N, C-alpha and C positions, 0 to 999 in steps of 0.2 A: 420658382423654388425647387430645389433638388429633392428627389425622393430619398427616403431613408428605409433601412431594412429593419424589420422586426426580428428580434433574436430567434435563432432556431429553437424549435420546440421538440423536446424528447417526450414521446408518449409510448405507452405499452402497445404491442401489436394489435390487441383487441380494439382499442380506441382508433388506431390508424385504419383498420379494416372497416370499422363502423362508419368512419368519416367517408372513406372511399365508396362505401355501399350506397350512400345517399347523394352522390354527385349526379348532377343532371347531365344530359347529353352535351358533350363538348366542354364541360366545366372542369377546370383544374382544381387540384387540392389547394393550391395557393389562392385562387380566387375565392374558394369556399371559406378559407380561413380569414381572408380579408373581409368578406361580407359578414362573417360571424363576429369579427372584431367591431366592425361598424355598428352592427345591430346591438351588440352589448353595450357599446359606448352610449348609443342613443337611449337604450333602456335604462341605464344607470343615471343619465341626465334627467330623464323623466321621473324616475324614482326619487332622485334628490329634490327636484322641483316640487313633487307631490308632498314630500315630508316637510319642506319649508312652508308650503301652503298650509299644511295641516297644523303646524305649530302656530302660524300666524292666525289661523281660524280659531284655534284653542285660546290664544291670548286675547283675541277680540271678544270671544264669548265670555271669558272671565271678566274682562273690563266692562263689558256692556251688560252682563247678566242675562243675555238672550241665548237661550238654549232651545233645542228642538228635540222632540222625542223621536225614537226610531220609526214609530208608526207614521208620524208626520212626514219624515224624510222619505220613507218608502212610498207613501201616497203621492207625494210630489214627483218622485222618480217614475212611478207608474203613469202619471199624467203626461210627463215629458215623453215617455216611450210611446204612448198612444198617439200623441201629436206627431211625433216623428214618423210613425208607421202610416198615419193618415196622409202626411205630406208625400211620403214615398209612393203610395198607391194612387195618388191623383195625378 
């Protein structure tokens, strides 16, 4: 598959300098922009999936009538965190 070009991007000088100031050793601005684009695509996909999951969970709760208090959820999350930390330290 052939590569394609992203349209050129006009930015104010302050943003250009800010981007240049965070480049790593040997990294080009083009590479930084490509990596930023990839990261944002992935973030938006995960965000979209999370929203879809949330609506499905809401609909399931409405149809089943099974709801959990925030206290119950936080206790379960604390337990999961404790178990994960225990596995990490052993």
